[in-house]
C-alpha positions in Angstrom: 6.5 -4.2 27.4 3.7 -1.7 28.1 5.1 0.8 25.7 5.3 -1.8 23.0 1.7 -2.8 23.5 0.6 0.8 23.5 2.6 1.5 20.2 0.8 -1.5 18.7 -2.7 0.0 19.2 -1.9 3.5 17.7 -3.1 2.7 14.2 -6.5 1.4 15.4 -6.8 4.2 17.9 -6.2 6.7 15.1 -8.7 5.0 12.8 -11.3 5.1 15.6 -10.6 8.8 16.4 -10.8 9.8 12.7 -14.1 8.0 12.2 -15.4 9.6 15.4 -14.6 13.2 14.8 -14.2 13.4 11.0 -11.3 15.8 11.2 -7.7 14.6 10.8 -6.2 17.2 13.0 -8.8 16.9 15.8 -8.4 13.1 15.6 -4.6 13.3 15.9 -5.1 15.6 18.9 -7.5 13.1 20.5 -5.0 10.3 19.9 -2.2 12.3 21.4 -4.3 13.2 24.5 -5.2 9.5 24.9 -1.6 8.4 24.6 -0.4 11.0 27.1 -3.1 9.9 29.6 -2.2 6.3 29.0 1.5 6.9 29.6 0.7 9.0 32.7 -1.4 6.2 34.2 0.4 3.2 32.9 0.6 1.8 36.4 -3.2 1.5 36.4 -3.3 -0.8 33.4 -4.2 -4.4 34.3 -2.2 -6.8 32.0 -5.2 -9.1 32.0 -7.2 -6.5 30.1 -7.0 -5.8 26.4 -4.9 -2.7 25.9 -6.9 -1.6 22.9 -10.1 -1.6 24.9 -8.3 0.4 27.7 -6.9 2.9 25.2 -10.2 3.4 23.4 -11.8 4.0 26.8 -9.3 6.7 27.5 -9.8 8.2 24.1 -13.6 8.1 24.6 -13.2 9.9 28.0 -10.9 12.5 26.5 -13.4 13.1 23.7 -16.2 13.6 26.3 -13.9 16.0 28.3 -13.3 18.0 25.1 -17.0 18.2 24.3 -17.8 19.3 27.9 -15.1 22.0 27.6 -16.9 23.4 24.6 -20.4 23.8 25.9 -21.9 23.9 22.5 -20.7 21.0 20.4 -19.1 22.2 17.2 -19.9 19.4 14.9 -17.7 18.9 11.8 -19.6 17.7 8.8 -18.0 15.1 6.5 -17.9 17.6 3.6 -16.5 20.5 5.8 -13.0 21.9 5.2 -10.3 20.2 7.2 -11.6 16.8 6.5 -9.5 14.2 4.7 -10.5 14.8 1.1 -9.6 11.3 -0.1 -11.2 8.6 2.2 -9.1 5.9 0.6 -5.8 7.8 0.6 -4.1 5.5 3.1 -5.9 2.4 1.9 -5.5 1.9 -1.9 -7.4 -1.4 -1.7 -10.6 0.4 -0.6 -13.6 0.2 -2.9 -13.3 2.5 -5.9 -16.9 3.8 -5.5 -16.0 7.2 -4.1 -19.7 8.2 -4.2 -20.6 5.4 -1.8 -17.7 6.3 0.5 -18.9 9.9 0.6 -22.5 8.8 1.2 -21.4 6.6 4.1 -19.2 9.3 5.7 -22.0 11.8 5.4 -24.5 9.4 6.9 -22.2 8.5 9.8 -21.8 12.2 10.4 -25.5 12.6 10.8 -25.8 9.9 13.4 -26.0 11.0 17.0 -22.5 10.7 18.6 -23.6 8.0 21.0 -24.9 5.8 18.2 -21.9 6.6 16.0 -19.2 5.7 18.6 -20.9 2.4 19.5 -21.4 1.4 15.8 -17.8 2.2 15.0 -16.4 0.2 17.9 -18.6 -2.8 17.1 -18.3 -2.7 13.3 -15.0 -1.0 12.4 -12.9 -2.0 15.4 -14.7 -5.4 15.8 -15.2 -5.0 19.5 -17.6 -7.4 21.2 -20.6 -5.8 22.8 -19.0 -6.5 26.2 -15.7 -4.8 25.1 -17.6 -1.8 23.8 -19.6 -1.5 27.0 -16.3 -1.7 29.0 -14.6 0.9 26.9 -17.5 3.4 27.0 -18.5 2.5 30.6 -22.1 1.9 29.7 -24.3 -1.2 30.2 -24.1 -3.9 27.5 -27.9 -3.5 26.8 -27.3 0.2 26.0 -24.6 -0.8 23.5 -26.9 -3.3 21.8 -29.7 -0.7 21.6 -27.4 2.0 20.3 -25.9 -0.2 17.6 -29.3 -1.4 16.6 -30.7 2.1 16.3 -27.5 3.3 14.5 -27.9 0.5 11.9 -31.5 1.3 11.3 -30.7 5.1 11.0 -27.8 4.4 8.7 -29.8 2.2 6.4 -32.6 4.9 6.3 -30.1 7.6 5.4 -28.3 5.5 2.7 -31.7 4.5 1.2 -32.8 8.1 1.1 -35.3 7.9 3.9 -35.4 9.8 7.2 -33.2 8.4 9.9 -33.7 10.6 13.0 -32.5 9.4 16.4 -34.7 6.4 16.6 -37.2 8.4 18.7 -39.2 9.8 15.8 -37.2 13.1 15.4 -36.0 14.3 12.0 -32.4 13.8 11.1 -30.0 16.7 11.8 -29.8 19.2 9.0 -33.1 18.2 7.6 -32.8 16.6 4.2 -31.8 13.1 3.3 -28.6 12.3 1.4 -28.3 12.7 -2.3 -25.1 11.7 -4.0 -23.7 14.4 -6.3 -20.6 13.1 -8.0 
């Protein structure tokens, strides 16, 4: 039963990992690490919990471990080599506006990791704030604050303004987004 439940969350775990790291291969490695850890610690899973929240929490911790291992965070930009070149490749029903998809991917890549991961869990994975807080092991108020700041920054980036980190700092890599399609 546990293995069947775990198999059922793999697509959403992969989607979250790919949105988090913007690199298909790194995301697949993250998912594999999370699944290995989940299988190694299956006896710690409480059947009353949502297995997706548990698995995302494991993936989150694995991602943090990987970032700690590499003292300087090698950030992959959405337009860097190794990224999936066609955002809608596995989803043919996705909006045909490729320019908007590219703008969104680039804007998400400019958000601080803490804001991006909470925004993705709440919007893409449709976690409640409580589930997101549980998965990331942070207070619910912190989740709400990060999601709010991420939405403001994302709007600013997509509207051509300066997003920053919500603290008045300039966005990473300076300039705002300009679509070139």
